[in-house]
Structures are given as structure tokens and as C-alpha cells.
C-alpha positions as CSV (number, residue, x, y, z in Angstrom):
1,X,-63.4,-301.5,96.9
2,X,-66.4,-304.3,96.6
3,X,-66.2,-304.1,101.0
4,X,-66.0,-300.6,101.4
5,X,-69.5,-300.6,98.9
6,X,-70.8,-303.0,101.3
7,X,-70.4,-300.5,104.2
8,X,-71.3,-297.6,102.3
9,X,-74.5,-299.2,101.2
10,X,-75.2,-300.3,104.8
11,X,-74.7,-296.7,106.5
12,X,-76.8,-295.0,103.9
13,X,-79.3,-297.1,104.1
14,X,-79.4,-296.4,108.1
15,X,-79.5,-293.0,107.3
16,X,-82.0,-292.8,105.1
17,X,-84.0,-295.3,107.0
18,X,-84.0,-292.2,109.7
19,X,-86.2,-290.2,108.1
20,X,-86.6,-286.6,109.3
21,X,-87.7,-287.1,113.0
22,X,-84.9,-287.1,115.1
23,X,-84.5,-290.3,117.0
24,X,-85.3,-290.1,121.2
25,X,-82.8,-289.3,123.0
26,X,-80.8,-291.7,125.1
27,X,-80.1,-292.2,128.5
28,X,-76.2,-292.2,128.5
29,X,-76.3,-294.4,132.0
30,X,-78.2,-297.4,130.2
31,X,-77.1,-300.4,128.8
32,X,-78.2,-302.8,126.8
33,X,-80.2,-305.8,128.6
34,X,-78.5,-309.1,128.0
35,X,-79.9,-310.8,124.8
36,X,-79.1,-314.5,124.2
37,X,-81.0,-315.0,120.9
38,X,-78.8,-312.6,118.9
39,X,-77.2,-313.5,115.5
40,X,-74.1,-311.9,116.8
41,X,-73.6,-315.1,119.5
42,X,-72.0,-317.8,118.4
43,X,-70.0,-317.7,114.8
44,X,-66.6,-316.4,114.9
45,X,-66.2,-313.1,113.3
46,X,-63.4,-311.5,111.7
47,X,-62.0,-308.3,111.1
48,X,-61.8,-307.1,107.8
49,X,-61.8,-303.0,107.9
50,X,-60.8,-300.4,111.0
51,X,-63.0,-297.5,110.2
52,X,-65.1,-297.8,107.2
53,X,-61.9,-298.2,104.8
54,X,-58.5,-299.0,106.6
55,X,-58.0,-302.9,106.0
56,X,-56.5,-305.3,108.8
57,X,-53.0,-305.7,108.3
58,X,-51.6,-307.7,110.9
59,X,-50.1,-310.8,109.9
60,X,-52.7,-313.0,112.6
61,X,-56.5,-312.6,112.1
62,X,-58.0,-310.3,114.3
63,X,-61.4,-312.1,115.8
64,X,-64.1,-312.4,118.4
65,X,-66.4,-314.7,119.2
66,X,-69.4,-314.3,121.7
67,X,-70.9,-316.8,124.1
68,X,-73.9,-317.1,126.3
69,X,-73.2,-318.4,129.6
70,X,-74.5,-318.6,133.1
71,X,-72.9,-315.4,134.2
72,X,-74.4,-313.8,130.9
73,X,-72.5,-312.8,127.7
74,X,-69.1,-313.0,127.3
75,X,-66.9,-312.4,124.4
76,X,-63.1,-314.0,123.4
77,X,-60.9,-313.3,120.4
78,X,-57.9,-312.1,119.4
79,X,-56.7,-308.3,118.4
80,X,-54.0,-310.2,116.2
81,X,-51.7,-310.4,118.8
82,X,-53.2,-310.4,122.5
83,X,-55.9,-312.4,123.5
84,X,-58.9,-310.6,123.6
85,X,-61.5,-311.8,126.6
86,X,-64.5,-309.3,128.0
87,X,-68.5,-309.3,129.2
88,X,-71.1,-308.3,126.1
89,X,-74.4,-307.1,126.4
90,X,-76.7,-307.0,123.5
91,X,-80.8,-305.9,123.0
92,X,-82.8,-306.1,120.6
93,X,-82.7,-302.7,118.8
94,X,-79.1,-303.7,117.9
95,X,-77.5,-301.9,121.0
96,X,-74.3,-303.3,122.0
97,X,-71.6,-302.5,124.9
98,X,-68.0,-304.7,125.3
99,X,-66.6,-304.2,128.7
100,X,-63.4,-305.7,129.7
101,X,-60.9,-305.9,126.9
102,X,-58.7,-303.6,128.0
103,X,-55.7,-302.2,125.2
104,X,-51.8,-302.6,125.3
105,X,-49.4,-301.3,123.4
106,X,-48.6,-302.3,119.5
107,X,-47.2,-305.5,118.6
108,X,-44.8,-305.4,116.1
109,X,-46.6,-308.0,113.6
110,X,-50.3,-306.1,114.2
111,X,-49.6,-302.6,114.3
112,X,-53.3,-301.7,114.3
113,X,-53.8,-304.4,117.2
114,X,-53.9,-301.3,119.9
115,X,-57.0,-300.1,118.1
116,X,-58.9,-303.0,117.8
117,X,-60.3,-303.5,121.7
118,X,-60.8,-299.7,121.4
119,X,-62.7,-299.6,118.6
120,X,-64.8,-302.5,120.4
121,X,-65.3,-300.7,123.2
122,X,-66.9,-297.7,121.7
123,X,-69.4,-300.3,119.6
124,X,-72.7,-298.7,120.9
125,X,-74.9,-300.4,117.6
126,X,-74.3,-303.2,115.1
127,X,-75.8,-304.1,111.6
128,X,-75.4,-307.4,110.4
129,X,-76.2,-307.6,106.5
130,X,-76.0,-312.1,105.5
131,X,-72.4,-312.3,106.8
132,X,-71.1,-308.6,107.4
133,X,-71.3,-307.5,110.7
134,X,-70.8,-303.5,111.1
135,X,-70.3,-301.4,114.4
136,X,-71.3,-297.8,114.8
137,X,-69.9,-295.4,117.4
138,X,-72.9,-293.5,119.4
139,X,-72.3,-290.6,116.7
140,X,-73.4,-293.0,114.2
141,X,-70.2,-293.5,112.5
142,X,-68.7,-296.7,110.9
143,X,-66.2,-298.0,113.9
144,X,-65.2,-301.5,112.1
145,X,-66.1,-304.3,109.8
146,X,-66.3,-308.1,110.2
147,X,-67.1,-310.9,108.0
148,X,-68.6,-314.1,109.8
149,X,-65.9,-316.9,109.2
């Protein structure tokens, strides 16, 4: 229940901070620029929620790590069943783009695994609060929550 409150509080703080002026429309083709100094890079982030309230139920944890290399930012991890590897782009405006993870079939030990890559690739913005990372879609809905490990 406490974990649900922090996601709700984060979402509410974002909504309150928006004011009444609508944001400038974003160009659909624009992708975040590569930024290697983001706090997303480095730690292991373990999935704790899909959406705003569905707890992770896999026997193995779903997680990811982002690292900076000569060819840009890379993401690696697990959907709780299979290995994930992909490309990552971040910018100073907390925009995120994850590509190339793919999605497979459900696994017996991780019924939610197929949704993990889909959720990560749908992420458009992120918010970090202490040891929590929340992904938001283009429509500002919460897609999932991670905890720094």
C-alpha cells in the first residue's frame, strides 16, 4: 500500500506542477538526445509495479541497467524470464526512448514478462524520487515503477 501511495503522490505532484497552461506540442519524430549524466545510468533498477498498482509477480525479478559506451547508451536487463538488450536515449527534460528490446511469449514462471518490454518501449518520460523511478507514457499515464537496487 505504501508503494502505491508514492506513485500516486508522484503523479499528483506532476499534475499540480503543470498549472493551467497546456504544454507546447511535441514533435512526434523528435527523440531524446543522448545524455550520459542522467541518474538513470549506473544503478540496477528492479521492477516493482506494472501500471500504477499491479505488483510484479514473477519468480525472478525484472530489472534493467543503463550504461554509457562508445556507441551511445545501452540498456540491458531481464523481463523476469528472458534477457533484454536495447538502445536508450535520455535528455535533460526527463524524456526517455527505449528501442530494440523486442517482446516474446509469456513464460511459465513470469506471466507478466511479455508486458515488461512493451511497457519500457512505450515510456516517454521518467521521474526519479530518491530510490524510485517511474515511467510515464505519452499520455502521462504511469506505465511502471522501479526501485534502485
